[in-house]
N, C-alpha and C positions, 0 to 999 in steps of 0.2 A: 058281641064282647067273646063269646064263645070261638068264634074264627080267629080273633086277634090271638087269644091266648094258644089255641092249636097252632097257628104260624110260628109264633114265638117259641113253643115246645119243639117244634119240627126243626126250626132254624138251629136251636141249642143242641139237638141230638146230632144234626148233620155236621155242624162245626166240631163236635167232640169227638166224631169218628175220623176225622180226616187225620192223615200221617203228618207228625210235626216235622218241621224243617227249621233249620235257622235262617238268618236274615238273608243269607246268599243262597238259599235254596237246596241246601244238603239236608238229606234225612238224618234226625239226630234219635230217632226210635225206630223199632221194627226190624223186619228182615232185610230192608234196604240201607241199613245204617252206613253213613259215609259216602252214599252214591248221591249225585245231582237229581234233583226233581226232573227237569226239562230234558236233560240229555242222556239220563239212566245209566251213566258211567262215573267213575270216581273223580272226573274232571267237569267244571262248568263250561259254558259256550266259549269263555275266553281262555280256556286251557289251564286254568287253576284248580288244585284240589281243596279240600275242606279246610286245610291249614294256611291255603293262599301261595302254594308253591306250584310251578309249572312241572311239565315231564321231565325238564333238565334239571331240576330242584333249584330254581330261582324263584323269589317271590315279586311282587309288584315292582319293587325298586331295584332288582337285579342282585339281591343278596341271598346267599345259601341260608340253611339253617343255622350255621356256625357264624354268620355275620360276614362272610367274604363274599366280594363282588366277583363277576366274570373274570376279571383280571387277575385275581388272586390276591387282592388286597382287602383288608379288613375295613370296618366303617370309619376307622380313622386314617384311612390311606397308608397302612404300615402292614408289610407283607412280613416281617420278622428277620429279614436277612442280615439287617445291620447288626442285630444281636449276636447272629452266629458268628460274624466276622470278627467282632470284638472278642469272644470267647477264644477264637484261635490264636490270638496275638499273645 
């Protein structure tokens, strides 16, 4: 019985000492906060940071933080040029 309690206690101590990471493997506490656990860089193995954006600034679906895709259209396929043309008239 003492062995079981000792092993259980040892496992509890070991799990509490480990660095905490989010579900994608980025450190959320400690001196390496923001770094990926496996790559030890700010990007995971697929090239995305902790917020889900790649080095070029696009997320998994190809949108920027401002909801514009690579072609310059927003998530409703509107680039704002029509509004500018109407104001000039």
